MOPAC internal coordinates of N, CA, C and O (Angstrom, degrees):
PM7 1SCF
backbone

  N    0.0000 0     0.00 0     0.00 0    0    0    0
  C    1.4426 1     0.00 0     0.00 0    1    0    0
  C    1.5267 1   111.67 1     0.00 0    2    1    0
  O    1.2310 1   120.47 1   139.08 1    3    2    1
  N    1.3274 1   116.71 1   -40.92 1    3    2    1
  C    1.4611 1   120.34 1  -179.73 1    5    3    2
  C    1.5223 1   109.50 1   -61.39 1    6    5    3
  O    1.2310 1   120.53 1   133.96 1    7    6    5
  N    1.3280 1   116.59 1   -46.04 1    7    6    5
  C    1.4577 1   120.42 1  -179.20 1    9    7    6
  C    1.5239 1   111.59 1   -61.45 1   10    9    7
  O    1.2310 1   120.27 1   138.59 1   11   10    9
  N    1.3208 1   117.10 1   -41.41 1   11   10    9
  C    1.4627 1   120.91 1   179.66 1   13   11   10
  C    1.5189 1   111.09 1   -60.68 1   14   13   11
  O    1.2310 1   120.64 1   134.14 1   15   14   13
  N    1.3193 1   116.39 1   -45.86 1   15   14   13
  C    1.4644 1   120.71 1   179.95 1   17   15   14
  C    1.5253 1   110.60 1   -63.54 1   18   17   15
  O    1.2310 1   120.34 1   137.65 1   19   18   17
  N    1.3180 1   116.95 1   -42.35 1   19   18   17
  C    1.4652 1   120.58 1  -179.18 1   21   19   18
  C    1.5279 1   110.65 1   -65.61 1   22   21   19
  O    1.2310 1   120.11 1   137.75 1   23   22   21
  N    1.3196 1   117.39 1   -42.25 1   23   22   21
  C    1.4584 1   119.69 1   178.87 1   25   23   22
  C    1.5240 1   111.55 1   -62.61 1   26   25   23
  O    1.2310 1   120.35 1   140.40 1   27   26   25
  N    1.3100 1   116.93 1   -39.60 1   27   26   25
  C    1.4730 1   119.70 1   175.79 1   29   27   26
  C    1.5273 1   110.58 1   -65.74 1   30   29   27
  O    1.2310 1   120.28 1   136.86 1   31   30   29
  N    1.3321 1   117.06 1   -43.14 1   31   30   29
  C    1.4637 1   121.17 1  -179.02 1   33   31   30
  C    1.5220 1   111.39 1   -63.06 1   34   33   31
  O    1.2310 1   120.13 1   144.10 1   35   34   33
  N    1.3138 1   117.36 1   -35.90 1   35   34   33
  C    1.4659 1   120.78 1  -179.00 1   37   35   34
  C    1.5280 1   112.66 1   -66.97 1   38   37   35
  O    1.2310 1   120.21 1   162.26 1   39   38   37
  N    1.3167 1   117.21 1   -17.74 1   39   38   37
  C    1.4649 1   120.80 1   175.98 1   41   39   38
  C    1.5221 1   112.25 1   -76.02 1   42   41   39
  O    1.2310 1   120.60 1   161.26 1   43   42   41
  N    1.3183 1   116.46 1   -18.74 1   43   42   41
  C    1.4664 1   121.70 1  -178.40 1   45   43   42
  C    1.5251 1   109.43 1   -85.13 1   46   45   43
  O    1.2310 1   120.59 1   -52.16 1   47   46   45
  N    1.3142 1   116.48 1   127.84 1   47   46   45
  C    1.4697 1   121.19 1  -179.50 1   49   47   46
  C    1.5201 1   112.65 1   -62.76 1   50   49   47
  O    1.2310 1   119.92 1   154.19 1   51   50   49
  N    1.3277 1   117.75 1   -25.81 1   51   50   49
  C    1.4557 1   121.70 1  -175.07 1   53   51   50
  C    1.5220 1   115.34 1   -76.94 1   54   53   51
  O    1.2310 1   119.61 1   172.11 1   55   54   53
  N    1.3283 1   118.35 1    -7.89 1   55   54   53
  C    1.4651 1   119.77 1  -179.32 1   57   55   54
  C    1.5307 1   108.79 1   -72.74 1   58   57   55
  O    1.2310 1   121.22 1   -53.05 1   59   58   57
  N    1.3096 1   115.26 1   126.95 1   59   58   57
  C    1.4639 1   121.18 1  -178.28 1   61   59   58
  C    1.5245 1   107.36 1  -119.09 1   62   61   59
  O    1.2310 1   120.60 1   -82.24 1   63   62   61
  N    1.3164 1   116.46 1    97.76 1   63   62   61
  C    1.4630 1   122.35 1  -174.04 1   65   63   62
  C    1.5288 1   112.92 1   -56.68 1   66   65   63
  O    1.2310 1   118.59 1   137.11 1   67   66   65
  N    1.3413 1   120.29 1   -42.89 1   67   66   65
  C    1.4728 1   118.69 1   178.94 1   69   67   66
  C    1.5293 1   114.39 1   -60.87 1   70   69   67
  O    1.2310 1   120.13 1   158.53 1   71   70   69
  N    1.3399 1   117.37 1   -21.47 1   71   70   69
  C    1.4703 1   119.91 1   179.04 1   73   71   70
  C    1.5271 1   112.83 1   -79.09 1   74   73   71
  O    1.2310 1   120.26 1   173.75 1   75   74   73
  N    1.3260 1   117.11 1    -6.25 1   75   74   73
  C    1.4660 1   120.41 1   177.61 1   77   75   74
  C    1.5200 1   107.95 1   -78.98 1   78   77   75
  O    1.2310 1   121.16 1   -84.08 1   79   78   77
  N    1.3218 1   115.39 1    95.92 1   79   78   77
  C    1.4651 1   120.95 1  -175.57 1   81   79   78
  C    1.5168 1   112.91 1  -127.92 1   82   81   79
  O    1.2310 1   120.65 1  -159.73 1   83   82   81
  N    1.3006 1   116.37 1    20.27 1   83   82   81
  C    1.4610 1   119.05 1   178.43 1   85   83   82
  C    1.5086 1   112.70 1    92.85 1   86   85   83
  O    1.2310 1   121.57 1    19.28 1   87   86   85
  N    1.3123 1   114.61 1  -160.72 1   87   86   85
  C    1.4611 1   121.39 1  -177.10 1   89   87   86
  C    1.5234 1   111.52 1   -71.39 1   90   89   87
  O    1.2310 1   121.37 1   -39.74 1   91   90   89
  N    1.3245 1   114.97 1   140.26 1   91   90   89
  C    1.4583 1   121.28 1   174.70 1   93   91   90
  C    1.5244 1   106.79 1  -119.21 1   94   93   91
  O    1.2310 1   121.35 1   -51.95 1   95   94   93
  N    1.3212 1   115.03 1   128.05 1   95   94   93
  C    1.4601 1   121.82 1  -178.79 1   97   95   94
  C    1.5282 1   109.54 1  -109.09 1   98   97   95
  O    1.2310 1   120.26 1   -22.74 1   99   98   97
  N    1.3384 1   117.11 1   157.26 1   99   98   97
  C    1.4691 1   118.47 1   175.21 1  101   99   98
  C    1.5251 1   110.26 1   -65.05 1  102  101   99
  O    1.2310 1   121.19 1   -28.23 1  103  102  101
  N    1.3052 1   115.34 1   151.77 1  103  102  101
  C    1.4700 1   119.64 1  -179.47 1  105  103  102
  C    1.5213 1   110.16 1   -83.98 1  106  105  103
  O    1.2310 1   121.55 1   -38.19 1  107  106  105
  N    1.3245 1   114.64 1   141.81 1  107  106  105
  C    1.4621 1   121.30 1   176.36 1  109  107  106
  C    1.5206 1   110.25 1   -84.84 1  110  109  107
  O    1.2310 1   120.56 1     5.04 1  111  110  109
  N    1.3141 1   116.54 1  -174.96 1  111  110  109
  C    1.4633 1   121.90 1  -179.64 1  113  111  110
  C    1.5231 1   112.22 1   -63.98 1  114  113  111
  O    1.2310 1   120.80 1   153.79 1  115  114  113
  N    1.3300 1   116.08 1   -26.21 1  115  114  113
  C    1.4675 1   120.01 1  -179.93 1  117  115  114
  C    1.5313 1   112.78 1   -83.47 1  118  117  115
  O    1.2310 1   120.15 1   178.91 1  119  118  117
  N    1.3268 1   117.31 1    -1.09 1  119  118  117
  C    1.4565 1   121.75 1   178.75 1  121  119  118
  C    1.5162 1   114.47 1    88.42 1  122  121  119
  O    1.2310 1   120.37 1   174.83 1  123  122  121
  N    1.3386 1   116.90 1    -5.17 1  123  122  121
  C    1.4602 1   121.18 1   178.43 1  125  123  122
  C    1.5215 1   109.52 1   -94.74 1  126  125  123
  O    1.2310 1   121.12 1   -21.29 1  127  126  125
  N    1.3386 1   115.47 1   158.71 1  127  126  125
  C    1.4552 1   119.37 1   177.83 1  129  127  126
  C    1.5263 1   110.45 1   -63.42 1  130  129  127
  O    1.2310 1   121.03 1   -46.13 1  131  130  129
  N    1.3233 1   115.64 1   133.87 1  131  130  129
  C    1.4575 1   121.88 1   179.34 1  133  131  130
  C    1.5268 1   108.55 1   -94.52 1  134  133  131
  O    1.2310 1   120.30 1   -80.84 1  135  134  133
  N    1.3290 1   117.04 1    99.16 1  135  134  133
  C    1.4585 1   122.37 1  -175.57 1  137  135  134
  C    1.5253 1   113.53 1   -70.97 1  138  137  135
  O    1.2310 1   120.28 1   172.92 1  139  138  137
  N    1.3379 1   117.08 1    -7.08 1  139  138  137
  C    1.4625 1   119.81 1   177.64 1  141  139  138
  C    1.5307 1   111.36 1   -84.46 1  142  141  139
  O    1.2310 1   120.32 1   167.43 1  143  142  141
  N    1.3272 1   117.00 1   -12.57 1  143  142  141
  C    1.4745 1   121.94 1   179.41 1  145  143  142
  C    1.5384 1   109.38 1   -92.22 1  146  145  143
  O    1.2310 1   120.49 1   -18.81 1  147  146  145
  N    1.3325 1   116.68 1   161.19 1  147  146  145
  C    1.4722 1   119.65 1   177.88 1  149  147  146
  C    1.5333 1   111.53 1   -65.90 1  150  149  147
  O    1.2310 1   121.13 1   -29.20 1  151  150  149
  N    1.3176 1   115.44 1   150.80 1  151  150  149
  C    1.4627 1   122.22 1   177.73 1  153  151  150
  C    1.5317 1   108.88 1   -62.22 1  154  153  151
  O    1.2310 1   120.31 1   -44.93 1  155  154  153
  N    1.3347 1   117.01 1   135.07 1  155  154  153
  C    1.4655 1   119.88 1   177.73 1  157  155  154
  C    1.5274 1   111.60 1  -100.06 1  158  157  155
  O    1.2310 1   120.60 1   161.71 1  159  158  157
  N    1.3230 1   116.45 1   -18.29 1  159  158  157
  C    1.4606 1   120.76 1   178.39 1  161  159  158
  C    1.5217 1   108.37 1  -158.45 1  162  161  159
  O    1.2310 1   121.10 1   -37.87 1  163  162  161
  N    1.3261 1   115.50 1   142.13 1  163  162  161
  C    1.4604 1   120.52 1   177.47 1  165  163  162
  C    1.5258 1   107.88 1  -143.88 1  166  165  163
  O    1.2310 1   120.63 1   -12.32 1  167  166  165
  N    1.3119 1   116.40 1   167.68 1  167  166  165
  C    1.4619 1   119.71 1   177.35 1  169  167  166
  C    1.5272 1   110.23 1   -59.13 1  170  169  167
  O    1.2310 1   120.79 1   138.83 1  171  170  169
  N    1.3187 1   116.10 1   -41.17 1  171  170  169
  C    1.4673 1   119.99 1   178.91 1  173  171  170
  C    1.5120 1   112.49 1   -61.54 1  174  173  171
  O    1.2310 1   120.29 1   140.37 1  175  174  173
  N    1.3346 1   117.05 1   -39.63 1  175  174  173
  C    1.4696 1   120.86 1   177.49 1  177  175  174
  C    1.5250 1   110.54 1   -64.09 1  178  177  175
  O    1.2310 1   120.56 1   138.65 1  179  178  177
  N    1.3279 1   116.53 1   -41.35 1  179  178  177
  C    1.4614 1   120.92 1   179.88 1  181  179  178
  C    1.5289 1   111.00 1   -65.74 1  182  181  179
  O    1.2310 1   120.41 1   137.43 1  183  182  181
  N    1.3313 1   116.82 1   -42.57 1  183  182  181
  C    1.4677 1   120.90 1   179.28 1  185  183  182
  C    1.5148 1   110.14 1   -66.00 1  186  185  183
  O    1.2310 1   120.34 1   134.86 1  187  186  185
  N    1.3246 1   116.95 1   -45.14 1  187  186  185
  C    1.4600 1   120.54 1  -179.66 1  189  187  186
  C    1.5252 1   111.57 1   -62.32 1  190  189  187
  O    1.2310 1   120.19 1   141.56 1  191  190  189
  N    1.3247 1   117.25 1   -38.44 1  191  190  189
  C    1.4648 1   120.85 1   176.80 1  193  191  190
  C    1.5268 1   110.45 1   -62.91 1  194  193  191
  O    1.2310 1   120.36 1   138.83 1  195  194  193
  N    1.3195 1   116.92 1   -41.17 1  195  194  193
  C    1.4672 1   120.37 1   178.06 1  197  195  194
  C    1.5237 1   111.54 1   -64.44 1  198  197  195
  O    1.2310 1   120.39 1   140.88 1  199  198  197
  N    1.3256 1   116.87 1   -39.12 1  199  198  197
  C    1.4671 1   120.91 1   176.84 1  201  199  198
  C    1.5233 1   109.52 1   -61.61 1  202  201  199
  O    1.2310 1   120.37 1   131.43 1  203  202  201
  N    1.3342 1   116.91 1   -48.57 1  203  202  201
  C    1.4763 1   121.11 1   179.36 1  205  203  202
  C    1.5240 1   110.73 1   -59.14 1  206  205  203
  O    1.2310 1   120.51 1   133.68 1  207  206  205
  N    1.3301 1   116.62 1   -46.32 1  207  206  205
  C    1.4648 1   121.03 1  -178.79 1  209  207  206
  C    1.5266 1   111.27 1   -61.72 1  210  209  207
  O    1.2310 1   120.53 1   136.94 1  211  210  209
  N    1.3167 1   116.60 1   -43.06 1  211  210  209
  C    1.4629 1   120.75 1  -179.57 1  213  211  210
  C    1.5253 1   111.04 1   -64.25 1  214  213  211
  O    1.2310 1   120.51 1   130.41 1  215  214  213
  N    1.3190 1   116.64 1   -49.59 1  215  214  213
  C    1.4690 1   120.26 1  -177.57 1  217  215  214
  C    1.5280 1   110.45 1   -63.03 1  218  217  215
  O    1.2310 1   120.32 1   139.27 1  219  218  217
  N    1.3209 1   117.00 1   -40.73 1  219  218  217
  C    1.4635 1   121.09 1   179.71 1  221  219  218
  C    1.5262 1   110.87 1   -66.63 1  222  221  219
  O    1.2310 1   120.36 1   134.17 1  223  222  221
  N    1.3214 1   116.92 1   -45.83 1  223  222  221
  C    1.4664 1   121.11 1  -178.01 1  225  223  222
  C    1.5265 1   112.03 1   -64.67 1  226  225  223
  O    1.2310 1   120.61 1   141.63 1  227  226  225
  N    1.3151 1   116.45 1   -38.37 1  227  226  225
  C    1.4626 1   120.52 1  -178.06 1  229  227  226
  C    1.5207 1   112.78 1   -81.27 1  230  229  227
  O    1.2310 1   120.37 1   157.94 1  231  230  229
  N    1.3312 1   116.91 1   -22.06 1  231  230  229
  C    1.4645 1   120.47 1  -178.80 1  233  231  230
  C    1.5223 1   112.37 1    59.48 1  234  233  231
  O    1.2310 1   120.73 1  -139.41 1  235  234  233
  N    1.3105 1   116.22 1    40.59 1  235  234  233
  C    1.4679 1   120.18 1  -173.25 1  237  235  234
  C    1.5282 1   114.55 1   -83.16 1  238  237  235
  O    1.2310 1   120.46 1   170.63 1  239  238  237
  N    1.3363 1   116.72 1    -9.37 1  239  238  237
  C    1.4593 1   118.52 1   178.35 1  241  239  238
  C    1.5245 1   110.19 1  -156.13 1  242  241  239
  O    1.2310 1   120.37 1   -22.33 1  243  242  241
  N    1.3330 1   116.89 1   157.67 1  243  242  241
  C    1.4664 1   120.30 1   178.60 1  245  243  242
  C    1.5300 1   111.82 1   -61.72 1  246  245  243
  O    1.2310 1   121.03 1   -26.73 1  247  246  245
  N    1.3155 1   115.63 1   153.27 1  247  246  245
  C    1.4739 1   122.13 1  -175.73 1  249  247  246
  C    1.5277 1   112.82 1   -56.98 1  250  249  247
  O    1.2310 1   119.70 1   141.45 1  251  250  249
  N    1.3299 1   118.17 1   -38.55 1  251  250  249
  C    1.4655 1   119.24 1  -179.50 1  253  251  250
  C    1.5292 1   111.39 1   -66.19 1  254  253  251
  O    1.2310 1   119.93 1   146.93 1  255  254  253
  N    1.3140 1   117.74 1   -33.07 1  255  254  253
  C    1.4655 1   120.60 1   177.13 1  257  255  254
  C    1.5245 1   111.14 1   -75.37 1  258  257  255
  O    1.2310 1   120.50 1   149.07 1  259  258  257
  N    1.3262 1   116.65 1   -30.93 1  259  258  257
  C    1.4689 1   120.56 1   175.74 1  261  259  258
  C    1.5199 1   109.08 1   -61.32 1  262  261  259
  O    1.2310 1   120.29 1   135.52 1  263  262  261
  N    1.3206 1   117.05 1   -44.48 1  263  262  261
  C    1.4700 1   121.75 1   179.29 1  265  263  262
  C    1.5289 1   111.23 1   -59.73 1  266  265  263
  O    1.2310 1   120.47 1   138.04 1  267  266  265
  N    1.3067 1   116.71 1   -41.96 1  267  266  265
  C    1.4627 1   120.85 1   179.19 1  269  267  266
  C    1.5259 1   110.39 1   -63.88 1  270  269  267
  O    1.2310 1   120.51 1   134.99 1  271  270  269
  N    1.3260 1   116.62 1   -45.01 1  271  270  269
  C    1.4570 1   120.71 1   179.85 1  273  271  270
  C    1.5211 1   111.55 1   -63.52 1  274  273  271
  O    1.2310 1   120.43 1   135.45 1  275  274  273
  N    1.3241 1   116.79 1   -44.55 1  275  274  273
  C    1.4645 1   120.97 1   179.71 1  277  275  274
  C    1.5253 1   110.22 1   -62.95 1  278  277  275
  O    1.2310 1   120.01 1   141.63 1  279  278  277
  N    1.3169 1   117.59 1   -38.37 1  279  278  277
  C    1.4723 1   120.73 1   176.72 1  281  279  278
  C    1.5294 1   111.01 1   -61.96 1  282  281  279
  O    1.2310 1   120.14 1   143.20 1  283  282  281
  N    1.3213 1   117.34 1   -36.80 1  283  282  281
  C    1.4722 1   121.01 1   178.28 1  285  283  282
  C    1.5258 1   110.94 1   -65.09 1  286  285  283
  O    1.2310 1   120.50 1   146.68 1  287  286  285
  N    1.3390 1   116.64 1   -33.32 1  287  286  285
  C    1.4613 1   121.55 1  -178.70 1  289  287  286
  C    1.5318 1   113.28 1   -91.45 1  290  289  287
  O    1.2310 1   119.53 1   177.51 1  291  290  289
  N    1.3139 1   118.50 1    -2.49 1  291  290  289
  C    1.4672 1   121.35 1  -173.30 1  293  291  290
  C    1.5342 1   113.74 1   -62.32 1  294  293  291
  O    1.2310 1   119.85 1   158.30 1  295  294  293
  N    1.3114 1   117.89 1   -21.70 1  295  294  293
  C    1.4663 1   120.43 1   178.45 1  297  295  294
  C    1.5290 1   111.10 1   -61.35 1  298  297  295
  O    1.2310 1   120.03 1   156.72 1  299  298  297
  N    1.3254 1   117.55 1   -23.28 1  299  298  297
  C    1.4671 1   120.78 1   179.33 1  301  299  298
  C    1.5222 1   111.97 1   -60.30 1  302  301  299
  O    1.2310 1   120.58 1   146.88 1  303  302  301
  N    1.3184 1   116.50 1   -33.12 1  303  302  301
  C    1.4637 1   120.63 1  -178.12 1  305  303  302
  C    1.5198 1   113.01 1   -70.84 1  306  305  303
  O    1.2310 1   120.41 1   148.48 1  307  306  305
  N    1.3138 1   116.82 1   -31.52 1  307  306  305
  C    1.4633 1   120.04 1  -169.84 1  309  307  306
  C    1.5245 1   115.15 1  -112.19 1  310  309  307
  O    1.2310 1   119.74 1   169.59 1  311  310  309
  N    1.3220 1   118.10 1   -10.41 1  311  310  309
  C    1.4514 1   120.14 1  -176.82 1  313  311  310
  C    1.5269 1   110.34 1   -68.71 1  314  313  311
  O    1.2310 1   120.60 1   -66.10 1  315  314  313
  N    1.3022 1   116.47 1   113.90 1  315  314  313
  C    1.4575 1   122.59 1  -175.63 1  317  315  314
  C    1.5303 1   110.75 1   -64.54 1  318  317  315
  O    1.2310 1   120.18 1   138.17 1  319  318  317
  N    1.3015 1   117.26 1   -41.83 1  319  318  317
  C    1.4650 1   120.98 1  -178.55 1  321  319  318
  C    1.5315 1   111.49 1   -63.17 1  322  321  319
  O    1.2310 1   120.08 1   134.65 1  323  322  321
  N    1.3265 1   117.46 1   -45.35 1  323  322  321
  C    1.4702 1   120.95 1  -177.69 1  325  323  322
  C    1.5230 1   113.15 1   -70.36 1  326  325  323
  O    1.2310 1   120.02 1   151.01 1  327  326  325
  N    1.3299 1   117.56 1   -28.99 1  327  326  325
  C    1.4597 1   121.79 1  -175.92 1  329  327  326
  C    1.5232 1   114.26 1   -97.59 1  330  329  327
  O    1.2310 1   120.36 1   168.44 1  331  330  329
  N    1.3167 1   116.92 1   -11.56 1  331  330  329
  C    1.4686 1   120.50 1   179.94 1  333  331  330
  C    1.5125 1   111.28 1   -90.07 1  334  333  331
  O    1.2310 1   120.99 1   -32.97 1  335  334  333
  N    1.3103 1   115.71 1   147.03 1  335  334  333
  C    1.4649 1   120.34 1   179.84 1  337  335  334
  C    1.5244 1   109.81 1   -66.02 1  338  337  335
  O    1.2310 1   120.58 1   -52.94 1  339  338  337
  N    1.3113 1   116.49 1   127.06 1  339  338  337
  C    1.4554 1   123.13 1   178.17 1  341  339  338
  C    1.5207 1   108.13 1   -89.60 1  342  341  339
  O    1.2310 1   120.23 1   -54.66 1  343  342  341
  N    1.3132 1   117.16 1   125.34 1  343  342  341
  C    1.4634 1   121.31 1  -176.43 1  345  343  342
  C    1.5270 1   112.46 1   -62.21 1  346  345  343
  O    1.2310 1   119.99 1   142.03 1  347  346  345
  N    1.3265 1   117.63 1   -37.97 1  347  346  345
  C    1.4501 1   121.02 1  -179.32 1  349  347  346
  C    1.5387 1   111.75 1   -69.33 1  350  349  347
  O    1.2310 1   120.70 1   140.18 1  351  350  349
  N    1.3259 1   116.27 1   -39.82 1  351  350  349
  C    1.4621 1   121.01 1  -179.34 1  353  351  350
  C    1.5294 1   111.98 1   -81.06 1  354  353  351
  O    1.2310 1   120.82 1   148.15 1  355  354  353
  N    1.3288 1   116.05 1   -31.85 1  355  354  353
  C    1.4589 1   120.86 1  -175.60 1  357  355  354
  C    1.5220 1   112.29 1    83.08 1  358  357  355
  O    1.2310 1   120.33 1   178.37 1  359  358  357
  N    1.3209 1   116.98 1    -1.63 1  359  358  357
  C    1.4618 1   124.54 1   178.31 1  361  359  358
  C    1.5230 1   108.06 1  -142.84 1  362  361  359
  O    1.2310 1   120.29 1    -3.00 1  363  362  361
  N    1.3125 1   117.05 1   177.00 1  363  362  361
  C    1.4628 1   119.44 1   177.00 1  365  363  362
  C    1.5261 1   109.71 1   -75.19 1  366  365  363
  O    1.2310 1   120.00 1   -26.96 1  367  366  365
  N    1.3278 1   117.60 1   153.04 1  367  366  365
  C    1.4646 1   119.17 1   175.54 1  369  367  366
  C    1.5352 1   112.57 1   -57.27 1  370  369  367
  O    1.2310 1   119.83 1   143.24 1  371  370  369
  N    1.3345 1   117.93 1   -36.76 1  371  370  369
  C    1.4604 1   119.85 1   178.34 1  373  371  370
  C    1.5267 1   111.15 1   -63.14 1  374  373  371
  O    1.2310 1   120.50 1   137.85 1  375  374  373
  N    1.3212 1   116.64 1   -42.15 1  375  374  373
  C    1.4603 1   120.54 1   177.06 1  377  375  374
  C    1.5276 1   109.82 1   -61.87 1  378  377  375
  O    1.2310 1   120.36 1   136.46 1  379  378  377
  N    1.3085 1   116.92 1   -43.54 1  379  378  377
  C    1.4663 1   122.14 1   178.54 1  381  379  378
  C    1.5335 1   110.43 1   -59.96 1  382  381  379
  O    1.2310 1   120.12 1   131.31 1  383  382  381
  N    1.3244 1   117.38 1   -48.69 1  383  382  381
  C    1.4573 1   121.63 1  -178.59 1  385  383  382
  C    1.5336 1   111.55 1   -61.59 1  386  385  383
  O    1.2310 1   120.69 1   137.09 1  387  386  385
  N    1.3265 1   116.29 1   -42.91 1  387  386  385
  C    1.4643 1   119.46 1  -177.52 1  389  387  386
  C    1.5273 1   110.63 1   -67.69 1  390  389  387
  O    1.2310 1   120.06 1   145.14 1  391  390  389
  N    1.3143 1   117.48 1   -34.86 1  391  390  389
  C    1.4786 1   120.25 1   176.21 1  393  391  390
  C    1.5303 1   110.57 1   -65.73 1  394  393  391
  O    1.2310 1   120.64 1   139.07 1  395  394  393
  N    1.3293 1   116.38 1   -40.93 1  395  394  393
  C    1.4499 1   120.49 1  -178.84 1  397  395  394
  C    1.5346 1   111.92 1   -66.87 1  398  397  395
  O    1.2310 1   121.08 1   141.12 1  399  398  397
  N    1.3252 1   115.55 1   -38.88 1  399  398  397
  C    1.4684 1   118.86 1  -178.98 1  401  399  398
  C    1.5205 1   110.86 1   -78.41 1  402  401  399
  O    1.2310 1   120.10 1   180.00 1  403  402  401

């Protein structure tokens, strides 16, 4: 499933691979990311947005089927392992996968 979503996202011109840097949190009063707040952006969110944009722009399937497909890929937005920076890789697994593909 991850590979399918990434391959679809790579068809979208708006995907910017260097911007895949893991979870982004809102900034606190001190200007640093506040890790106690919900994530406002993640690699999975960026990939899923690219998938939605590509499918919508190409008009390759009816809207009700688009919703079903996006629901299948929705785990990309919330999966902590895929969106968190992996110490061994130095990047998120999603970033690693998209570079490989």
